[in-house]
N, C-alpha and C positions, 0 to 999 in steps of 0.2 A: 326465601332463604338465600343469603349471599355466601358463596363458597370462598371468594377471595377478592381483595381489592389490590389493584396494581398501580404503582406510581408511574411506571414507564412500561411499555409493552412493544415488543417487536414481533409482530404476528406474520409468519410466512404463509401459513394456511392452518386449517383446523387441526388441532393437536400438535402443531409444530410452532413453537414460540420460545422466546426468551423474555423475561420480565423481571422487574423489581417489585416484589410482592411485599405488601405491608404485613409485617409479622404479627403486630399486635395493634388492634384498633384503638386502644387507649393511648398508644404512642405511635402515631403515623410516621414519625421519622425513623423508626426501627424497620429497616428494609432488608430483605434477603433476596438474592438472585435465584430465580427458578428457570430451569431450562428443560423443555419437554420436546421430544421427538427430533431434535437436531442431531446431525451427524457427528458433532464434536464430542459426543459422549462415547463414541464407538472406539474399539481397539485398533481398527484398521486404518487409523490416521496417524501420521508421524507426530512426534513431540513438538516439532516445529509448527505443524498445523494446529495443534491444540493451543500452543502458546499464542500464536497470532489470533486465532479465533477468540480466545479468552480476552485478549487485549481489546479487540474490536467490540465484543459484547460489553465489556466494562465501559468503554467510551460511549457507545450508543445508548446504554442504559443509565449512564451517570446523570444524577440530578444536580450535579455541581457545575455543569457547563451546558451551554445551549447546543443545538444540533450542528450548527455551522462549525463551532469549535471542535466538537466531537469528530466530525468528518475530517476536518483539517488535521487533527491529531492522528486519526487512523491513516490518512494518506502519508503523513510524515513517517509514521511507524512502518508502514509497508515499504517505503523507499529505503529506510535505514536497514530493515530486515533483508531486503533484496540485495543491498550492497554487502551486508555481512555474508549472505549465502554465496554470492558470486565470488567473493574474495576468500572463501573457505575459512571463515573466522568462527564458525559454530562447531560445537562438539558433535562427534559422530552420533552419539545417542539421540540427538534431536531429529535425526533423519530416519531412525528406526521405525518401521511399520510392523505391526504385530497382527497375525491372523491365526485363527484356531484351526486345527485339523479336525475334521468331522469323522474321518475314517483313516485307515492306514494309507500312507502316501501312494503305495502301489495300486490301490483300489480306485483312484481317481481316473476316470476315462479321459479327461482333458488335462492331465497333469502337465503336459508340455506348455500349457498356457497359464498356469497358476504359479505365480512367484513363490508363494509360501510352500507349495508342494515340491517345487524344484529344489528349494533350499533343504527341505526335510529329506528328500531323497539323497542329496549329497551328504547330509549329516549322518544319515543311516549308513551310507556306504563307508563313512569314516569310523563306524563303530559306535556312534552316539545312539542312545536310546530315544526313539521317536515313536509316539503312539497317539491314537485318537484322543482328542480333548486337550492336547498340548498346544500351547501358544508358540508359534514359530516367528522369530524375529528376522527381518531382512531389510536391506537397504538397496535402492536402485542405483546402479553404477553406470558409468559411461561404458560403451563397448570397448573391450580390450583390443588393442591394435591389430593383432593377427587372428583374432577370433571371428572368422567369417560368419559363423552361425549367428553370433550376437549382432554383428554388423549388418547382415542381410535381413535379419528377422526384425519385425516391429514388436515382437513379444517382449514384454517386460520380464517374463520368467527367465529369459536367457541372461538378463542383466541383474538379477536379484542375488544378493550374497548375504550370508549371516555376518554380523559384526565381527565375529572371531575370524572369519575368512578374510575380511578386509584388513584386520590387524596383521594377520599372518602373511598377507601379500606384500607387506613392506612398502607400500606406496604404489604398487602396480595397479591397484584398483582405485579409481577416482569416483567420488559421488557425482551422479548426474544432477548437478545443481539446477539446470534449466528444467528438468523434469519436475523437480520439487516446486520451483517457482510457478510453472504453468499449471500443474495438476494438483498440488497440495496446499497452495496458499490462495 
């Protein structure tokens, strides 16, 4: 018994792959992308990460170009994206990372090291309703000039801000573009 036929397959390891699956054996040109076990389906990656990953997978799995062309297209896209990021040409929403609270923010023993918990605690202090199961959005920003805690600490939690906080800061908070280039792309 055959479970599936794939026209292209990128296998990272067992149960972690991306492929172009033949949808209907009577029409082998009818393909659908299938992604299993890869991190790109998770909430805790930024929109930028999802967009770049989607482009890379589309290129590598494309049956319309050979692998050398696909790799060249990917490298070109990464260079263009890097330039857009460094020049702050992308929307704030593309940098947003989302994590779920599994318990009340005060109940985390390592809250000071968890960006989403730090943001949740600040939002709660501002009177916002924050509860377990809620998805918390945050963006990693550069350390603020006089904020010694953020400057001296390597913890991302000290540099995580909700998008509303960034808008309210009126330009005082800058996205840490290098963090996103190094860790999220």
